[in-house]
C-alpha atoms as a printed R data frame, in Angstrom:
    type eleno elety resid chain resno       x       y       z
1   ATOM     1    CA   MET     A     1 135.837   5.552  98.458
2   ATOM     2    CA   ILE     A     2 133.096   7.932 100.153
3   ATOM     3    CA   SER     A     3 130.235   6.288 101.537
4   ATOM     4    CA   ARG     A     4 126.477   7.100 100.423
5   ATOM     5    CA   PHE     A     5 126.046   8.403 103.780
6   ATOM     6    CA   ALA     A     6 128.950  10.819 104.008
7   ATOM     7    CA   LYS     A     7 128.099  12.186 100.869
8   ATOM     8    CA   SER     A     8 124.217  12.804 101.976
9   ATOM     9    CA   LEU     A     9 125.789  14.395 105.299
10  ATOM    10    CA   GLY     A    10 128.269  16.612 103.062
11  ATOM    11    CA   LEU     A    11 125.170  17.759 101.022
12  ATOM    12    CA   ILE     A    12 122.932  18.470 103.932
13  ATOM    13    CA   VAL     A    13 125.866  20.652 105.605
14  ATOM    14    CA   PHE     A    14 126.384  22.422 102.256
15  ATOM    15    CA   ALA     A    15 122.695  23.105 101.759
16  ATOM    16    CA   ILE     A    16 122.685  24.506 105.484
17  ATOM    17    CA   PHE     A    17 125.623  26.941 104.942
18  ATOM    18    CA   LEU     A    18 123.862  28.046 101.684
19  ATOM    19    CA   LEU     A    19 120.744  28.736 103.055
20  ATOM    20    CA   SER     A    20 122.495  30.385 106.298
21  ATOM    21    CA   THR     A    21 124.316  32.635 103.483
22  ATOM    22    CA   LEU     A    22 121.509  33.658 101.701
23  ATOM    23    CA   ALA     A    23 119.573  34.660 105.111
24  ATOM    24    CA   MET     A    24 122.517  36.929 106.028
25  ATOM    25    CA   ILE     A    25 122.134  38.675 102.516
26  ATOM    26    CA   HIS     A    26 118.463  38.816 102.316
27  ATOM    27    CA   PRO     A    27 116.494  39.106 105.788
28  ATOM    28    CA   PRO     A    28 113.372  37.467 105.961
29  ATOM    29    CA   SER     A    29 110.348  39.594 105.822
30  ATOM    30    CA   ARG     A    30 108.014  39.871 108.429
31  ATOM    31    CA   SER     A    31 105.036  41.251 106.161
32  ATOM    32    CA   TYR     A    32 102.202  38.850 105.119
33  ATOM    33    CA   MET     A    33  99.392  38.966 102.686
34  ATOM    34    CA   GLU     A    34  95.782  39.312 103.951
35  ATOM    35    CA   PRO     A    35  94.371  36.408 101.407
36  ATOM    36    CA   TRP     A    36  91.048  38.010 100.942
37  ATOM    37    CA   SER     A    37  92.102  41.741 100.120
38  ATOM    38    CA   GLY     A    38  95.610  41.073  98.857
39  ATOM    39    CA   GLN     A    39  96.826  43.742 100.852
40  ATOM    40    CA   ILE     A    40 100.250  43.488 102.624
41  ATOM    41    CA   PHE     A    41 100.481  43.814 106.334
42  ATOM    42    CA   GLY     A    42 103.523  44.272 108.535
43  ATOM    43    CA   GLU     A    43 107.299  45.383 107.627
44  ATOM    44    CA   GLY     A    44 106.962  47.669 104.247
45  ATOM    45    CA   GLY     A    45 103.242  46.989 104.201
46  ATOM    46    CA   VAL     A    46  99.794  48.929 104.890
47  ATOM    47    CA   GLU     A    47 100.575  48.921 108.586
48  ATOM    48    CA   LYS     A    48 104.174  50.825 107.540
49  ATOM    49    CA   MET     A    49 102.381  53.403 105.243
50  ATOM    50    CA   LEU     A    50 100.017  54.172 108.066
51  ATOM    51    CA   HIS     A    51 102.652  54.501 110.818
52  ATOM    52    CA   ASP     A    52 104.790  56.877 108.301
53  ATOM    53    CA   LYS     A    53 101.798  58.906 106.794
54  ATOM    54    CA   VAL     A    54  99.445  60.774 109.448
55  ATOM    55    CA   PHE     A    55  96.596  62.094 107.441
56  ATOM    56    CA   VAL     A    56  95.711  65.441 109.104
57  ATOM    57    CA   GLN     A    57  92.313  67.111 107.568
58  ATOM    58    CA   PRO     A    58  92.704  70.775 107.766
59  ATOM    59    CA   PRO     A    59  89.405  72.525 109.601
60  ATOM    60    CA   ILE     A    60  87.163  73.830 106.991
61  ATOM    61    CA   ILE     A    61  85.362  76.883 107.938
62  ATOM    62    CA   SER     A    62  82.029  76.759 105.777
63  ATOM    63    CA   GLY     A    63  79.886  79.953 105.298
64  ATOM    64    CA   VAL     A    64  82.998  82.365 104.886
65  ATOM    65    CA   LYS     A    65  82.146  83.079 101.202
66  ATOM    66    CA   GLY     A    66  78.396  84.091 100.173
67  ATOM    67    CA   GLY     A    67  76.041  87.089  99.834
68  ATOM    68    CA   VAL     A    68  74.742  89.186 102.637
69  ATOM    69    CA   ILE     A    69  72.454  87.333 105.132
70  ATOM    70    CA   MET     A    70  70.749  90.517 106.670
71  ATOM    71    CA   PRO     A    71  68.076  92.706 105.513
72  ATOM    72    CA   LYS     A    72  68.139  96.283 104.894
73  ATOM    73    CA   LEU     A    73  68.477  98.156 108.217
74  ATOM    74    CA   GLY     A    74  66.085 101.465 107.727
75  ATOM    75    CA   ASN     A    75  66.737 103.131 111.033
76  ATOM    76    CA   ALA     A    76  69.467 105.722 110.572
77  ATOM    77    CA   THR     A    77  69.869 106.289 113.995
78  ATOM    78    CA   ALA     A    78  70.555 102.606 114.556
79  ATOM    79    CA   LYS     A    79  72.734 102.266 111.746
80  ATOM    80    CA   ALA     A    80  74.827 105.326 112.551
81  ATOM    81    CA   SER     A    81  75.170 103.968 116.302
82  ATOM    82    CA   LEU     A    82  76.001 100.604 115.042
83  ATOM    83    CA   GLY     A    83  78.791 102.065 112.356
84  ATOM    84    CA   ARG     A    84  80.523 103.588 115.112
85  ATOM    85    CA   ALA     A    85  80.736 100.596 117.313
86  ATOM    86    CA   THR     A    86  81.739  98.311 114.664
87  ATOM    87    CA   TRP     A    87  84.348 100.410 113.368
88  ATOM    88    CA   LYS     A    88  85.858 100.664 117.141
89  ATOM    89    CA   LEU     A    89  85.400  96.669 117.338
90  ATOM    90    CA   LEU     A    90  87.265  96.475 114.160
91  ATOM    91    CA   HIS     A    91  90.161  98.554 114.650
92  ATOM    92    CA   THR     A    92  90.526  97.442 118.244
93  ATOM    93    CA   THR     A    93  90.923  94.107 116.687
94  ATOM    94    CA   THR     A    94  93.753  94.871 113.968
95  ATOM    95    CA   LEU     A    95  95.531  96.912 116.682
96  ATOM    96    CA   ARG     A    96  95.625  94.097 119.080
97  ATOM    97    CA   TYR     A    97  96.462  91.358 116.452
98  ATOM    98    CA   PRO     A    98  99.777  89.458 116.957
99  ATOM    99    CA   GLU     A    99 102.874  91.189 115.441
100 ATOM   100    CA   HIS     A   100 103.920  88.091 113.951
101 ATOM   101    CA   PRO     A   101 100.750  85.888 113.422
102 ATOM   102    CA   THR     A   102 101.056  82.184 112.368
103 ATOM   103    CA   GLN     A   103  99.121  81.007 109.084
104 ATOM   104    CA   ASP     A   104  96.530  79.812 111.151
105 ATOM   105    CA   GLU     A   105  95.809  83.692 112.702
106 ATOM   106    CA   ARG     A   106  95.959  85.087 109.292
107 ATOM   107    CA   GLU     A   107  93.126  82.703 108.004
108 ATOM   108    CA   ALA     A   108  91.169  83.353 110.909
109 ATOM   109    CA   LEU     A   109  91.399  86.828 110.626
110 ATOM   110    CA   SER     A   110  90.751  86.897 107.073
111 ATOM   111    CA   SER     A   111  87.882  84.818 107.578
112 ATOM   112    CA   TYR     A   112  86.643  87.153 110.606
113 ATOM   113    CA   PHE     A   113  86.207  90.023 108.045
114 ATOM   114    CA   HIS     A   114  84.651  87.821 105.369
115 ATOM   115    CA   LEU     A   115  81.897  86.263 107.852
116 ATOM   116    CA   SER     A   116  81.330  90.178 109.025
117 ATOM   117    CA   SER     A   117  80.357  91.107 105.629
118 ATOM   118    CA   ARG     A   118  77.602  88.755 105.632
119 ATOM   119    CA   LEU     A   119  76.417  88.822 108.904
120 ATOM   120    CA   TYR     A   120  76.610  92.809 109.802
121 ATOM   121    CA   PRO     A   121  73.222  93.583 110.826
122 ATOM   122    CA   CYS     A   122  72.916  96.602 108.636
123 ATOM   123    CA   GLY     A   123  72.467  94.457 104.905
124 ATOM   124    CA   GLU     A   124  72.975  97.648 102.589
125 ATOM   125    CA   CYS     A   125  76.075  98.502 104.818
126 ATOM   126    CA   ALA     A   126  77.218  95.043 104.502
127 ATOM   127    CA   ALA     A   127  76.937  94.928 100.604
128 ATOM   128    CA   GLU     A   128  79.203  97.994 100.653
129 ATOM   129    CA   PHE     A   129  81.775  96.155 102.747
130 ATOM   130    CA   GLN     A   130  81.917  92.960 100.685
131 ATOM   131    CA   GLN     A   131  82.689  95.143  97.617
132 ATOM   132    CA   LEU     A   132  85.319  96.461  99.698
133 ATOM   133    CA   LEU     A   133  86.720  93.490 100.464
134 ATOM   134    CA   ALA     A   134  86.652  92.213  96.991
135 ATOM   135    CA   LYS     A   135  88.431  95.221  95.898
136 ATOM   136    CA   TYR     A   136  90.935  95.496  98.798
137 ATOM   137    CA   PRO     A   137  91.415  91.940  99.989
138 ATOM   138    CA   PRO     A   138  92.481  91.758 103.818
139 ATOM   139    CA   GLN     A   139  96.018  92.305 104.669
140 ATOM   140    CA   THR     A   140  96.872  89.812 107.571
141 ATOM   141    CA   SER     A   141 100.921  89.347 107.463
142 ATOM   142    CA   SER     A   142 101.085  91.508 110.615
143 ATOM   143    CA   ARG     A   143  99.330  93.934 113.079
144 ATOM   144    CA   LYS     A   144 100.673  96.899 110.985
145 ATOM   145    CA   ALA     A   145  99.524  95.617 107.727
146 ATOM   146    CA   ALA     A   146  95.993  94.535 109.168
147 ATOM   147    CA   SER     A   147  95.625  97.920 111.029
148 ATOM   148    CA   LEU     A   148  96.747 100.344 108.259
149 ATOM   149    CA   TRP     A   149  94.624  97.726 105.645
150 ATOM   150    CA   LEU     A   150  91.288  98.604 107.755
151 ATOM   151    CA   CYS     A   151  92.077 102.183 108.021
152 ATOM   152    CA   ALA     A   152  92.436 102.758 104.244
153 ATOM   153    CA   VAL     A   153  89.281 100.881 104.025
154 ATOM   154    CA   HIS     A   154  87.594 103.001 106.459
155 ATOM   155    CA   ASN     A   155  88.781 106.070 104.534
156 ATOM   156    CA   GLN     A   156  87.013 104.754 101.436
157 ATOM   157    CA   VAL     A   157  83.898 104.878 102.930
158 ATOM   158    CA   ASN     A   158  84.802 108.060 104.652
159 ATOM   159    CA   GLU     A   159  85.310 109.452 101.173
160 ATOM   160    CA   ARG     A   160  81.939 108.405  99.708
161 ATOM   161    CA   LEU     A   161  80.307 109.904 103.109
162 ATOM   162    CA   HIS     A   162  81.881 112.997 102.245
163 ATOM   163    CA   LYS     A   163  83.608 112.847 105.983
164 ATOM   164    CA   PRO     A   164  87.299 113.861 106.448
165 ATOM   165    CA   GLU     A   165  89.944 111.356 105.946
166 ATOM   166    CA   PHE     A   166  91.185 109.765 109.163
167 ATOM   167    CA   ASP     A   167  95.257 109.972 109.838
168 ATOM   168    CA   CYS     A   168  96.211 106.081 109.724
169 ATOM   169    CA   ALA     A   169  99.550 107.466 111.634
170 ATOM   170    CA   HIS     A   170  97.349 108.009 114.922
171 ATOM   171    CA   LEU     A   171  95.226 104.779 114.877
172 ATOM   172    CA   SER     A   172  96.805 103.718 118.287
173 ATOM   173    CA   ASN     A   173  95.775 106.855 119.857
174 ATOM   174    CA   GLU     A   174  92.217 107.038 118.474
175 ATOM   175    CA   TYR     A   175  91.593 103.562 119.529
176 ATOM   176    CA   ASP     A   176  93.744 102.483 122.152
177 ATOM   177    CA   CYS     A   177  91.965 100.343 124.994
178 ATOM   178    CA   GLY     A   178  94.639 100.334 127.303
179 ATOM   179    CA   CYS     A   179  94.587  96.739 126.960
180 ATOM   180    CA   GLY     A   180  98.370  95.910 126.630
181 ATOM   181    CA   ASP     A   181  99.317  92.573 125.657
182 ATOM   182    CA   ALA     A   182  99.044  90.644 128.772
183 ATOM   183    CA   PRO     A   183  98.415  86.775 128.060
184 ATOM   184    CA   ILE     A   184  94.880  85.413 128.333
185 ATOM   185    CA   THR     A   185  95.859  83.228 131.001
186 ATOM   186    CA   ALA     A   186  96.401  86.579 133.296
187 ATOM   187    CA   THR     A   187  92.652  87.485 134.369
188 ATOM   188    CA   ASP     A   188  91.634  90.166 136.994
189 ATOM   189    CA   ASP     A   189  89.873  88.643 139.850
190 ATOM   190    CA   ALA     A   190  87.780  91.450 140.488
191 ATOM   191    CA   ALA     A   191  86.290  91.712 137.290
192 ATOM   192    CA   ASP     A   192  84.095  89.023 135.507
193 ATOM   193    CA   PRO     A   193  85.463  88.964 132.029
194 ATOM   194    CA   MET     A   194  81.816  88.255 130.458
195 ATOM   195    CA   ASP     A   195  80.501  91.612 132.264
196 ATOM   196    CA   LEU     A   196  81.106  93.662 129.352
197 ATOM   197    CA   GLU     A   197  78.409  96.437 130.060
198 ATOM   198    CA   ASP     A   198  78.502  97.895 133.621
199 ATOM   199    CA   ASN     A   199  75.009 100.050 132.692
200 ATOM   200    CA   ASP     A   200  73.015  98.226 130.077
201 ATOM   201    CA   SER     A   201  71.082 101.327 129.442
202 ATOM   202    CA   LYS     A   202  73.786 103.716 128.054
203 ATOM   203    CA   ASP     A   203  76.697 102.910 125.758
204 ATOM   204    CA   ASP     A   204  80.246 103.315 128.005
205 ATOM   205    CA   VAL     A   205  81.998 105.151 125.152
206 ATOM   206    CA   THR     A   206  79.350 107.557 123.560
207 ATOM   207    CA   GLY     A   207  76.945 107.720 126.424
208 ATOM   208    CA   VAL     A   208  74.096 107.098 123.856
209 ATOM   209    CA   ASP     A   209  70.766 105.389 124.718
210 ATOM   210    CA   MET     A   210  71.227 101.785 124.064
211 ATOM   211    CA   ILE     A   211  68.933 100.061 121.086
212 ATOM   212    CA   ARG     A   212  66.182  98.012 122.585
213 ATOM   213    CA   GLY     A   213  64.002  95.770 121.103
214 ATOM   214    CA   GLY     A   214  60.261  95.579 121.970
215 ATOM   215    CA   ARG     A   215  57.093  93.594 120.900
């Protein structure tokens, strides 16, 4: 007849075997519950969620949308000079725009045009540019798309001003800066990159006297 001690020992051994088997099938979780908030931390809890998901807030450019900021520019000479310089800047920008831009670069160019339509020093000109942007949204998928889009917009202005239509096929000849596509890390030690004007009294391209402010 089996003694009471042997029975107890057998039950203890069986219980240990059963618990070991359950532990192998379902390993214990290393998570724990925070008693005050009720949130589960550790394995499978809040910490895992924070590790698996990194929330990156995209940058928000404010001020892109809105009306014209600048007042009317009454000086016809200043308006014409400003217009020629601005078209040169915009055309050169699109002709140096990447051939295969990233999404960030595409959004940057689009924002640039919309911000220009608000901050252009000639208020009535800016209002017209905003109307053109609403009718013909900027094309930013490639250098060719951006440069031809801007040329078409420029010709819309030329048509209203009864000026001859510009041949968009020769944009690179008209607005070639001779800059090339060298990376921005390659700098010329002989020239200061911020020295944008050698002669501050005349425009380097047209030779027209620069507009000066006064008291």
